[in-house]
LOTOR-855618 format. One record per residue: residue in three letters; x, y, z of N, C-alpha, C in turn. Coordinates in steps of 0.05 Angstrom, whole numbers, plus 32768, in hexadecimal, padded with zeros to 4 digits. Example, Ala and Ser with C-alpha at 12.3 -4.5 7.8 and 13.67 -1.06 7.14 Angstrom:
! residues 2
site residu=ALA; n.xx=8108; n.yy=7F8E; n.zz=809C; ca.xx=80F6; ca.yy=7FA6; ca.zz=809C; c.xx=8108; c.yy=7FBE; c.zz=809C
site residu=SER; n.xx=8101; n.yy=7FD3; n.zz=808E; ca.xx=8111; ca.yy=7FEB; ca.zz=808F; c.xx=8102; c.yy=8001; c.zz=809D
***
This chain:
! residues 81
site residu=MET; n.xx=83D8; n.yy=858D; n.zz=7F0D; ca.xx=83C7; ca.yy=859F; ca.zz=7F10; c.xx=83C0; c.yy=85A1; c.zz=7EEF
site residu=ALA; n.xx=83A9; n.yy=85B0; n.zz=7EEF; ca.xx=83A0; ca.yy=85B9; ca.zz=7ED0; c.xx=8390; c.yy=85CD; c.zz=7ED2
site residu=LEU; n.xx=8390; n.yy=85D5; n.zz=7EBD; ca.xx=8392; ca.yy=85F8; ca.zz=7EB6; c.xx=8382; c.yy=85FA; c.zz=7E9A
site residu=THR; n.xx=836F; n.yy=860A; n.zz=7E9D; ca.xx=8359; ca.yy=8615; ca.zz=7E84; c.xx=8360; c.yy=8625; c.zz=7E80
site residu=VAL; n.xx=8368; n.yy=8632; n.zz=7E69; ca.xx=836E; ca.yy=8658; ca.zz=7E67; c.xx=8364; c.yy=865E; c.zz=7E47
site residu=PRO; n.xx=835E; n.yy=867B; n.zz=7E47; ca.xx=834C; ca.yy=8686; ca.zz=7E2E; c.xx=834F; c.yy=867F; c.zz=7E13
site residu=ASN; n.xx=836D; n.yy=867A; n.zz=7E0F; ca.xx=837A; ca.yy=8677; ca.zz=7DF7; c.xx=8399; c.yy=866E; c.zz=7DF5
site residu=PHE; n.xx=83A8; n.yy=8667; n.zz=7DDB; ca.xx=83BB; ca.yy=864D; ca.zz=7DD9; c.xx=83D2; c.yy=8658; c.zz=7DDA
site residu=MET; n.xx=83D3; n.yy=867C; n.zz=7DE0; ca.xx=83ED; ca.yy=8688; ca.zz=7DEA; c.xx=83E7; c.yy=868D; c.zz=7DFA
site residu=LEU; n.xx=83DD; n.yy=8692; n.zz=7E0D; ca.xx=83E6; ca.yy=868C; ca.zz=7E29; c.xx=83EA; c.yy=8678; c.zz=7E36
site residu=ALA; n.xx=83DC; n.yy=8660; n.zz=7E22; ca.xx=83E5; ca.yy=863F; ca.zz=7E2D; c.xx=83FD; c.yy=8639; c.zz=7E24
site residu=LEU; n.xx=840F; n.yy=8649; n.zz=7E17; ca.xx=8426; ca.yy=8646; ca.zz=7E13; c.xx=843E; c.yy=864F; c.zz=7E26
site residu=SER; n.xx=842B; n.yy=866C; n.zz=7E2E; ca.xx=843F; ca.yy=867E; ca.zz=7E3E; c.xx=843E; c.yy=8669; c.zz=7E5B
site residu=LEU; n.xx=8424; n.yy=865A; n.zz=7E5C; ca.xx=842E; ca.yy=8652; ca.zz=7E82; c.xx=8443; c.yy=863D; c.zz=7E77
site residu=ILE; n.xx=843C; n.yy=862F; n.zz=7E61; ca.xx=844E; ca.yy=8618; ca.zz=7E71; c.xx=846D; c.yy=8611; c.zz=7E64
site residu=ALA; n.xx=846C; n.yy=862A; n.zz=7E59; ca.xx=8484; ca.yy=8636; ca.zz=7E5B; c.xx=8494; c.yy=863F; c.zz=7E76
site residu=ALA; n.xx=8488; n.yy=8647; n.zz=7E84; ca.xx=8492; ca.yy=864F; ca.zz=7E9B; c.xx=8489; c.yy=8637; c.zz=7EAD
site residu=THR; n.xx=8486; n.yy=861B; n.zz=7EA9; ca.xx=847C; ca.yy=860F; ca.zz=7EBE; c.xx=847E; c.yy=85E6; c.zz=7EB7
site residu=ASP; n.xx=8479; n.yy=85D2; n.zz=7ECB; ca.xx=847B; ca.yy=85C1; ca.zz=7EB6; c.xx=8461; c.yy=85B7; c.zz=7EB2
site residu=LEU; n.xx=8455; n.yy=85BF; n.zz=7EA5; ca.xx=843F; ca.yy=85C0; ca.zz=7E99; c.xx=843A; c.yy=85B7; c.zz=7E81
site residu=LEU; n.xx=8427; n.yy=85A1; n.zz=7E74; ca.xx=8426; ca.yy=859A; ca.zz=7E50; c.xx=840E; c.yy=85A3; c.zz=7E50
site residu=ALA; n.xx=840A; n.yy=85B2; n.zz=7E2F; ca.xx=83EE; ca.yy=85A9; ca.zz=7E25; c.xx=83F5; c.yy=85B0; c.zz=7E11
site residu=ALA; n.xx=83D2; n.yy=85A7; n.zz=7E00; ca.xx=83D5; ca.yy=859B; ca.zz=7DE4; c.xx=83CA; c.yy=85BE; c.zz=7DD7
site residu=VAL; n.xx=83DC; n.yy=85C4; n.zz=7DC5; ca.xx=83D6; ca.yy=85D8; ca.zz=7DAF; c.xx=83DB; c.yy=85D1; c.zz=7D8E
site residu=PRO; n.xx=83CD; n.yy=85D7; n.zz=7D7D; ca.xx=83CA; ca.yy=85DC; ca.zz=7D64; c.xx=83F4; c.yy=85D9; c.zz=7D62
site residu=ARG; n.xx=83FE; n.yy=85CA; n.zz=7D4B; ca.xx=840C; ca.yy=85C9; ca.zz=7D3D; c.xx=841C; c.yy=85E0; c.zz=7D39
site residu=ASN; n.xx=8412; n.yy=85F2; n.zz=7D26; ca.xx=8414; ca.yy=8606; ca.zz=7D24; c.xx=841E; c.yy=861D; c.zz=7D34
site residu=LEU; n.xx=840B; n.yy=8619; n.zz=7D44; ca.xx=840D; ca.yy=8638; ca.zz=7D5F; c.xx=842F; c.yy=8624; c.zz=7D6B
site residu=ALA; n.xx=842B; n.yy=8616; n.zz=7D6C; ca.xx=8444; ca.yy=8605; ca.zz=7D76; c.xx=8463; c.yy=8607; c.zz=7D70
site residu=ASP; n.xx=8457; n.yy=860B; n.zz=7D4C; ca.xx=8477; ca.yy=8610; ca.zz=7D3B; c.xx=847F; c.yy=8635; c.zz=7D3C
site residu=ALA; n.xx=8464; n.yy=863E; n.zz=7D39; ca.xx=8470; ca.yy=864D; ca.zz=7D36; c.xx=8479; c.yy=8664; c.zz=7D58
site residu=HIS; n.xx=8471; n.yy=865E; n.zz=7D6F; ca.xx=847A; ca.yy=8665; ca.zz=7D80; c.xx=848A; c.yy=8654; c.zz=7DA1
site residu=GLY; n.xx=8488; n.yy=863F; n.zz=7D93; ca.xx=8495; ca.yy=8632; ca.zz=7DAE; c.xx=84B5; c.yy=8630; c.zz=7DAE
site residu=LYS; n.xx=84C4; n.yy=862F; n.zz=7D95; ca.xx=84DA; ca.yy=863B; ca.zz=7D96; c.xx=84E4; c.yy=8649; c.zz=7DA2
site residu=ARG; n.xx=84D9; n.yy=8660; n.zz=7DA2; ca.xx=84D2; ca.yy=867F; ca.zz=7DB0; c.xx=84D7; c.yy=8682; c.zz=7DC7
site residu=ILE; n.xx=84C7; n.yy=8669; n.zz=7DD2; ca.xx=84C5; ca.yy=866E; ca.zz=7DF7; c.xx=84D2; c.yy=8652; c.zz=7DFC
site residu=GLY; n.xx=84E4; n.yy=8648; n.zz=7DED; ca.xx=84EB; ca.yy=8630; ca.zz=7DFD; c.xx=84DA; c.yy=8617; c.zz=7E03
site residu=LEU; n.xx=84CF; n.yy=8612; n.zz=7DE1; ca.xx=84BA; ca.yy=8601; ca.zz=7DF2; c.xx=84BF; c.yy=85EB; c.zz=7DD8
site residu=ARG; n.xx=84B7; n.yy=85D4; n.zz=7DE3; ca.xx=84C2; ca.yy=85BB; ca.zz=7DC6; c.xx=84AB; c.yy=85B7; c.zz=7DC9
site residu=TYR; n.xx=849F; n.yy=859E; n.zz=7DB0; ca.xx=848C; ca.yy=858F; ca.zz=7DB5; c.xx=848F; c.yy=856F; c.zz=7DAC
site residu=VAL; n.xx=8480; n.yy=8564; n.zz=7DA9; ca.xx=8478; ca.yy=8544; ca.zz=7D9C; c.xx=8467; c.yy=8540; c.zz=7D9C
site residu=GLU; n.xx=845D; n.yy=852C; n.zz=7D89; ca.xx=8442; ca.yy=8525; ca.zz=7D7B; c.xx=843A; c.yy=8515; c.zz=7D93
site residu=ALA; n.xx=8415; n.yy=8520; n.zz=7D90; ca.xx=840E; ca.yy=850A; ca.zz=7DB0; c.xx=8412; c.yy=84EF; c.zz=7DA4
site residu=PRO; n.xx=8418; n.yy=84E4; n.zz=7DAF; ca.xx=8417; ca.yy=84C8; ca.zz=7DB3; c.xx=83F8; c.yy=84B2; c.zz=7DAF
site residu=LEU; n.xx=83EE; n.yy=84BC; n.zz=7D9E; ca.xx=83D0; ca.yy=84AB; ca.zz=7D93; c.xx=83C7; c.yy=84A5; c.zz=7D7C
site residu=SER; n.xx=83B3; n.yy=84AD; n.zz=7D69; ca.xx=83A9; ca.yy=84A6; ca.zz=7D5C; c.xx=838B; c.yy=84A8; c.zz=7D56
site residu=LEU; n.xx=8389; n.yy=84B7; n.zz=7D4C; ca.xx=836E; ca.yy=84C2; ca.zz=7D48; c.xx=835F; c.yy=84BB; c.zz=7D26
site residu=SER; n.xx=834A; n.yy=849D; n.zz=7D32; ca.xx=8343; ca.yy=8498; ca.zz=7D12; c.xx=8327; c.yy=84AE; c.zz=7D0F
site residu=ASP; n.xx=831F; n.yy=84A7; n.zz=7CF4; ca.xx=8309; ca.yy=84B2; ca.zz=7CE7; c.xx=82F5; c.yy=84B7; c.zz=7CF9
site residu=MET; n.xx=82F1; n.yy=84A3; n.zz=7D0D; ca.xx=82D0; ca.yy=849C; ca.zz=7D10; c.xx=82D5; c.yy=84AB; c.zz=7D35
site residu=ASP; n.xx=82EC; n.yy=84AB; n.zz=7D3D; ca.xx=82F4; ca.yy=84BC; ca.zz=7D55; c.xx=82E1; c.yy=84D6; c.zz=7D5E
site residu=PRO; n.xx=82D3; n.yy=84D5; n.zz=7D72; ca.xx=82CB; ca.yy=84FD; ca.zz=7D74; c.xx=82DF; c.yy=850F; c.zz=7D75
site residu=VAL; n.xx=82D7; n.yy=851B; n.zz=7D75; ca.xx=82E0; ca.yy=8534; ca.zz=7D84; c.xx=82CC; c.yy=854D; c.zz=7D89
site residu=TYR; n.xx=82D4; n.yy=8551; n.zz=7DAB; ca.xx=82B9; ca.yy=855F; ca.zz=7DB0; c.xx=82C8; c.yy=8578; c.zz=7DB5
site residu=ALA; n.xx=82B7; n.yy=8597; n.zz=7DB2; ca.xx=82C7; ca.yy=85B0; ca.zz=7DB6; c.xx=82AD; c.yy=85BD; c.zz=7DBB
site residu=ILE; n.xx=82AD; n.yy=85C7; n.zz=7DD3; ca.xx=82A1; ca.yy=85D7; ca.zz=7DF0; c.xx=82AD; c.yy=85F2; c.zz=7DEC
site residu=VAL; n.xx=829E; n.yy=85FD; n.zz=7DEC; ca.xx=82A0; ca.yy=8625; ca.zz=7DEA; c.xx=828D; c.yy=8638; c.zz=7DFD
site residu=SER; n.xx=8291; n.yy=8649; n.zz=7E0D; ca.xx=827E; ca.yy=864F; ca.zz=7E16; c.xx=826D; c.yy=866A; c.zz=7DFF
site residu=ARG; n.xx=825D; n.yy=8675; n.zz=7DFA; ca.xx=8259; ca.yy=8686; ca.zz=7DED; c.xx=8261; c.yy=869A; c.zz=7DE3
site residu=ALA; n.xx=8276; n.yy=869F; n.zz=7E03; ca.xx=827D; ca.yy=86C0; ca.zz=7E06; c.xx=829A; c.yy=86C3; c.zz=7DF1
site residu=ALA; n.xx=82B0; n.yy=86A1; n.zz=7DF4; ca.xx=82B8; ca.yy=869B; ca.zz=7DE6; c.xx=82BA; c.yy=8699; c.zz=7DC0
site residu=LEU; n.xx=829C; n.yy=8695; n.zz=7DBB; ca.xx=8299; ca.yy=8697; ca.zz=7D9F; c.xx=8293; c.yy=86A9; c.zz=7D96
site residu=LEU; n.xx=8298; n.yy=86C6; n.zz=7DAA; ca.xx=829C; ca.yy=86E4; ca.zz=7DA2; c.xx=82B7; c.yy=86E0; c.zz=7D96
site residu=ASP; n.xx=82C2; n.yy=86D2; n.zz=7D9D; ca.xx=82E3; ca.yy=86D6; ca.zz=7D91; c.xx=82E4; c.yy=86C9; c.zz=7D6A
site residu=ALA; n.xx=82E8; n.yy=86D8; n.zz=7D5D; ca.xx=82EF; ca.yy=86CC; ca.zz=7D40; c.xx=82EF; c.yy=86B5; c.zz=7D3D
site residu=GLY; n.xx=830D; n.yy=86AB; n.zz=7D43; ca.xx=831E; ca.yy=868F; ca.zz=7D45; c.xx=830E; c.yy=8682; c.zz=7D4B
site residu=VAL; n.xx=82FF; n.yy=8687; n.zz=7D67; ca.xx=82F1; ca.yy=866E; ca.zz=7D70; c.xx=82DA; c.yy=866C; c.zz=7D5F
site residu=ALA; n.xx=82CF; n.yy=867F; n.zz=7D54; ca.xx=82B5; ca.yy=867C; ca.zz=7D49; c.xx=82B8; c.yy=8677; c.zz=7D25
site residu=TRP; n.xx=82D3; n.yy=8676; n.zz=7D1D; ca.xx=82D4; ca.yy=866F; ca.zz=7CFD; c.xx=82D6; c.yy=864E; c.zz=7D0C
site residu=LEU; n.xx=82E6; n.yy=8640; n.zz=7D20; ca.xx=82EA; ca.yy=8626; ca.zz=7D26; c.xx=82CC; c.yy=861C; c.zz=7D26
site residu=PHE; n.xx=82B9; n.yy=8625; n.zz=7D36; ca.xx=82A5; ca.yy=8616; ca.zz=7D3A; c.xx=8298; c.yy=8612; c.zz=7D20
site residu=SER; n.xx=829D; n.yy=862F; n.zz=7D0B; ca.xx=828E; ca.yy=862E; ca.zz=7CF2; c.xx=82A0; c.yy=8618; c.zz=7CE2
site residu=ALA; n.xx=82AD; n.yy=860E; n.zz=7CDC; ca.xx=82C0; ca.yy=85FD; ca.zz=7CDB; c.xx=82B7; c.yy=85DF; c.zz=7CD8
site residu=PHE; n.xx=82BB; n.yy=85D9; n.zz=7CF7; ca.xx=82A8; ca.yy=85BF; ca.zz=7CF6; c.xx=8282; c.yy=85BF; c.zz=7CEE
site residu=ASP; n.xx=8278; n.yy=85D5; n.zz=7CF0; ca.xx=8260; ca.yy=85CC; ca.zz=7CE2; c.xx=8266; c.yy=85D2; c.zz=7CC6
site residu=ASP; n.xx=826F; n.yy=85D3; n.zz=7CBD; ca.xx=826E; ca.yy=85D1; ca.zz=7CA1; c.xx=8285; c.yy=85B5; c.zz=7C96
site residu=LEU; n.xx=828C; n.yy=85A1; n.zz=7CA8; ca.xx=829E; ca.yy=8594; ca.zz=7CA0; c.xx=827D; c.yy=8575; c.zz=7CA5
site residu=GLU; n.xx=8286; n.yy=8560; n.zz=7C8C; ca.xx=826E; ca.yy=854F; ca.zz=7C7A; c.xx=8271; c.yy=8534; c.zz=7C91
site residu=LEU; n.xx=8268; n.yy=852F; n.zz=7C96; ca.xx=826F; ca.yy=8519; ca.zz=7CB4; c.xx=826B; c.yy=84F2; c.zz=7C9C
site residu=PRO; n.xx=8275; n.yy=84E8; n.zz=7CA9; ca.xx=826D; ca.yy=84CB; ca.zz=7C99; c.xx=8256; c.yy=84C5; c.zz=7CA2
site residu=ALA; n.xx=8239; n.yy=84B9; n.zz=7C9F; ca.xx=822C; ca.yy=84AC; ca.zz=7CA8; c.xx=8225; c.yy=849D; c.zz=7CB3
***
């Protein structure tokens, strides 16, 4: 089973109550994981500087200040040619 959720906090709540797993930012796992009974491990893969990262979001999600900030941070990156 796979789920799509609108935010990381809901993802944490769902994985705490199921046998699902999620990839979330480390600072979020640090801040909330132990409190709700979760543990985390590093992803078993390594991303090189050349691995692409794709981010897709709806226009409605861009109304969220945090999502808008994240996308603007991607725009500000200076990528190697």
